[in-house]
N, C-alpha and C positions, 0 to 999 in steps of 0.2 A: 621598768628600770631605766633611769636616766643616766646616759653615759656622761662622764665628766669632761671628756674630750670634745672640743669644738673643731669641726673640720673646716678648712678653708673653702673647699668645694666638695659638695656631694652630688654625684652624677647618678641619675636614675635611668637605667637602661644600658645594656651592654652590646648594642649593635654598633654600626660604624660610627655614628655621631658620638655616642657615649664613649666608645673606646678611644677615639681620637681626642675628644675633649679631656678625658682622664689623663692620657699620656702627655698631652700638651701642658696641662696645669701642673702635673708632677714634675715635668722638666724644668719648670720655673721654681722648684723648691716648695711648692704648695703641698699641704696635707690633703690628700684626695681619697675619698671613699666612693667606690662604684658599687651600686646596688642593682642586681639583676635577678628577676623573678624566675627566668627559665634558663636557657643556654646562652653562654657568652658567644658572640659572633653575630647574633641577630639574623634578620631576614636574608641579608646578602650571602652569608655563609651557608645557612641551612635550608632556605626555601626560595632564594632568588637568584642572584648572579651566578654563583658557583654551580649549583645543580643544573640550572637551565643551560648554561654555556657548555657544561659537560654533556648534556643530552644532545645539544646541537652539534657537538663534535662527532658524536656517534652517528647522528642522522646524516651529517655531511659525508662521512665515510661511506655510508650505504648508498647515498645518492651518487657519489663519484664513481663507485664501483659499478653501479647500474648504467650510468649515463655517459660513459667515456668512449662509446663506439665511434663517435665522430672524430676522436683523436687517434683512432687506430688501435684502441685498447678495449677488448671485450672480456668481461668476467662471465664465466660459464654459469655460475649460480651465486646469488648473494643470500646468505642466511643471516637473519637477525635473531640473536638470542637476547630477548628483552630483559630477562633476569640478569644476564651478564652486563647489558648496557646499564642497568640500574646499579649494579655492583660497581661499575666504573664511576657512576655519578657519586655514589656514597664514598668511594675511595678518594675522589677529589676533595670532598668535604673534610674527610678525616685528615688528609695530608695538610690542609690549610689550617685546620682547627687549632693546632698548637700556637700559632701566631696570635690568636685571640684568647688564649687560656688565662686562667687566674695566675698561673705561675709566671707567664710572660708579663702580665700586668704588674705583679708584685716585684719582679725584677726591675720594672720601670718606675717603681716607687708608689704604685697605686694599691691601696687596700681594697679587697673585694668582699662583699657580703651578699649572700643569696637570700631572697625573700621579697615580699611585696611592700613597697614603700607607700606611705600615705601621709600627706602633709597634715599636720595637726594644729599648727599655729605659726606665728612669725618666727622664722629661724629654727623651726623644729619639724621633724617628721618621725614617723614610727615604723619600725620593721619588726614584725613578730613580737610585739610587746616591748621592744627596746626603743627608747626615745633617743634620736640622733639630733644633735645640734649642729648648725652650720652657719657660716658667714654668707656663702653664696651657694645656690643650688642650680642644677642643670637638668632640664627635662629632655630625655632622649628615648622615650618609650616606643617610638615607631608607630606603625600602623598595622591594620589587619585587613585581609581581603574581604570584599563585600560579596554576598550571595543574593540571588533574586528573592524578593519577599512575595512569593506567589504560592498558591495551593500546591501541596505535594512536594515542595522543594526539599524540606527536611527529610521526608521519607525516601526521596530519590538518592540520598547519599552523595550529593553534589561535591565534587572535589574542588579544592582551591589550590593556589600556589603553596599553601602551607601543608596540604595533605597529599598532593599529587605524587610526591617523591617517595611515598610508602608503597607505591604500586610495584608489583613484581611480574605481572602478566600484561601483555599488549592487548588493549581493548580492540576488538574487531571494528566496532563502530564508536567513534568518539565525537561528542558534540562539544564545541567550545563556544562559550557565551562571552562575547566581547572581542572587538576588533582593534584594540590598542596594541602596544608593543608586545606585552606579555602574551596575549591571545594569539597574535600572529606568529610569534616565535615558536610557541609550543605546538600550534596547529600544524605548521609546516614541518617541524621536526618529527611529529608523530606520524604524519602522512608519509614522510620519507622512510620511517621505520616500519611502515606496513599497515597502519590503521586507516580505516575509511573515515575521513574527518570531514565534518560539516561545521563551519564557523558561522554563527548567528550574530549579527551586529545590528543594533537599532539605528545607527546613523546611516547617512547616504554613501559613505565610503569608509574604508579602513584607515587607520593611522591619521586621524583627523588633525593631529598637531603638525603633521609634515606637509610638504608641498603636494598638491594634488597629483602632479605628474609622478613624483616619487611613490606615492601610494598606489597609483595605477600600475606601475612597473612591478612592485612587490605583489600586488594582487594577481597579476598575470603569472608571475613565477610560482606563487602558491597554487594556483589552479593547475599549472603544468605539473606540479608535484602531486596532484590528486585531491587538493582541498576544494570542497564545494563551499562557496561564499554566498550567504544569504544576507542581503543588505535591507535596511529598513524593516527589520523583523525583530521581535522580542518573544521570549518564552513567557506564556501566561499561566501555565500550569504543568504539573508533572503527575503521571499516573503509572506507577511501576517502571517499566523501561521505555516509556513513551513521553515525549514532550510535545505539548500543544503550543503552536505559535499564534501570534495575534491575527494572522490571516486565516486561521482555522485549520491549517495543515498540521500534520503530525510527523515527528521525527522519532524513529526508533533508535535506541542507543544501548551500549554496554557500559558506558561511562560518560559523565558530564563534567566538564571543567568550567568553573566560573572565573572569568578574568575581566571583571566589570569594575575595576577600580578598587580603592582602598579607603578605609576610614581610620582616623587617628585614634590611638590608644590613650584615652584620657579618663575613661570611666573608673571610678574608685580611687583616683589619685588624691582626692581631697583638695582640689584646686580652689574651690570656693572658700576654703578656710584661710587661704593666703592671698586671695584677691587676684588670682591668675585667670584672665578672661579668655573665652573661646570666640572664634569668628562664627559666621553663619553656617559654615560647613563643619563645625566641630573641631577645628584645628586650634592649637594654642596660638594666640595673637603674639607676634613678635615685631619689633621695629627693625630697621636696617642694621642694627648692631646685635640683633638676636636677643634683646632684652624683652621680657614679657611685661605685662601691666603691673607686676610686682618688681621693683628695681633690683631686688636681690635674687631674682630667679630668671634664668635664661633657658632657651630651648633651641633645638636644631634637629634636623632629620625629618622623617615623614610626619612626625607629630606637629611640626610647625607649619605645614601647608605649603612649604616652598617646594620647588621641583624635586620629585621623588626619585632621585638617583643616588647611588652609593657615593659617587665622587662629590656630589653636592653636600651630602651628609657629612663626609669627611672634612671637606674644606670649611664648611660652616661650623662644624664641631670645634675646629681649631680656632676660628675667628671668635666664636662665642666664649670659649674658655679663656682665651687671651684677654678679651675685654673684661671678663668676670674677675680674674685673679690679679690682673695688672692695672685695672682701672682705665684701660684704653678705650678708644671710640672707633675702632676699625669697623668699616661697613662691608656688608656682603656684596658680592658681584652678581648683578641681575642680568647683565648684557652678554657676557661671554660664557654662558653655561652650555657645555656640549651635551648632545644627546645622541645615542646610537640605538637603532633597532637592529638586532642581530638575526635578521632573516637572511635568506639568500635571494637576491643580493642584499647587502646591508644598506641601511640609510643612516648617514652621519650628518648632523646639522649643528650649527652654532650661530647665534646672533639672529639677525633679521632674515626671514624666509624670502626666497626669490619672489614668491607670489605677493608679498607685502611691499616689495620695493617701490612700486609706483606711488603708493600712499605716502611714502617717506621721501619722495623725490629722488630716488636712487636708481642706478642702472644695474643691469644683470649681464654678466658675461658667462656664457655656457660653452663648455667643451663636451661634445658628444663622445661617448666612449668607443663608437665605431671609428673614431679618428685617433684613438689612444693605442699606441703600439702594444703595450702589455695586455690590454683587454683583447686585442685582436689575437695575440699569441694564445691567450687562455680561452678564446671564444666566449668572452663575457662582455659583449658589446652593447647590451641593452641599457646600460646606465649612463650617467653624465656627471659632470662637475660644474657647479655654478658658483660664481662669486657675486656678492652684492657690494657695490662700490659707490661711494659718494662723489661729489663734484671735485673734491680735492684728491681723489684717488685712494682714499682710505678704505680698507676692507671693513665692512659693517656686518657681514654675515656670509654664510656659505652652506651649500648642501652638496653632498657627495652620495651618489647611488652606485654601488658596485661592491665587489669583493674587498674585504678589509677596509671599508670606508672609514671605520672608526680609527684605524691606524693612521690614515691620511689626515684625519680631522684635526689632530693636535696642532699642526702648523697654522690652520685657520683660527683655532682658539687663541693662539698667541697673537696673531695678527689683529683680531678683534679687540682683545684685551689691551694691547699696547698701541693701538691706532696705527698699525703699519699700513703702508700703501701697496698698491699693485706693483709699483716700481721696486719696492723693497723685496717683494717675493720674486719678481722677475730677475733681480740682480743676484739671486742665490743659485749656485749650480746645484741642480737636482739630479739624483741618480737616475740612470736610464737602463732598461725600461722598467718603470714602476707605475703603480696607480696614482701615486702622489704627483706624477708628471702632469696629471690633469690640472692640478692647482697651478703649477708653473706655466703651463701653456695658456691657461685662462688669463693669468697675470700678464704674460708677454703680449697676448692679443690686445688687452686693454691699453697697455703702454704704447704699443705701436699705433693703435687707432688714435690715441690722444696726440701722439707726436705728429702724425700725418695731418690731422685736422686742426692742429694748433699753430702757434707762431713758428715753432721750429720747422714744421712741415712746409710752411710758406717760404721761409728763408731757404730751406733746402731746395725747394722747387726753383727759386730764383738762381741759386748757385748752379744747379744742373743746367738750367737754360743758358747761363753765361758760358759754361764749359762747352756745351754743344756748339754754340756759335763760334768759339775759338777753334774747335776742331774742324768745324765747317769751313 
């Protein structure tokens, strides 16, 4: 059946990118249809940000209760009811779900259809036998977690970020495959909740996208929480409840979680019928305006191969939808994309990493958190705050390692995006004592150093010399 109506924008996928794209287009008066095969809300709501941060909250409470003797507070016994923890996790999902519901979308002017969309030809796609016509289309089908392609993997019942949240009992022995942000977050949280956790990572260090020092601090914290970290190792086979690693050693487990990256959901979309090309990794090719190789079709979110964060998906969903329905040429931001790893301590970073500063001719200013009063009060002094600054004093990047690093990162994101200088940050009164005070102290240090070493410093030195002579 061919529908007579032609939609201004058809959005495929009801995760963050699709939800934002739909609402954005509808706010401009466009006729918008959102098609979702599964649940509205996508990975962020059901398998990613919301459940993982809810689990981390419970794990943090357990760790605080156990580890506060140095503050003069001792808990007699800490009992973790894992079923109740998971009930809390699912409660958080259900509390947020109405914001992403069909009813909420319809109130915003978006029509919702459930089913699998397949492109069939130029300006057309099919959903359950119904032919939908569109002027513009938006692909936001997201991604799926990868699992190891080794013997016995399927029989081992390996969990992923999609299936882990159905667990109701705490595994005594948990093996986590992958040392990226997801693997580290869940490994540490589960260890704090009482599992014996072994993290297996094929790289030379965890958190490869972050500064090496930041990764080493997190690794030490994870090990202090009981996580065994095996680097340069991979699982090559599974047999029952045992995993064999590439060095010949064996790991016994009660559960295995694969956190080894994600692949874009493009299979079965019929992209070849409309000339939408994929890159070498299987992601939908997009330009800086988020247009695909078909000028009438756009894409954002994990399916596009851009940084796989919920905030990136949301912002890019808005940019792409605006371009699609208004004919604008807004470009995405590739320089000021923040990222946060929600371990304890957190790692927040934006822009150029401190370790890459030399290659760009930039300088790094670091404030150690053992010199940060709030960190001293909280006995959380292992972290640091680093600013990456160019010759004109502009903030080009920053890394923060410490509690609530993600909350302090927003200021640096604005600075990188707007080209603010260390002087700009130093001239703003910051609340004391806070962890964001580290950003201010780093900025003040840079300004003072430049003043002393520059012309102002030389003039000031002459004035002081003259005054001393007069006094003498």
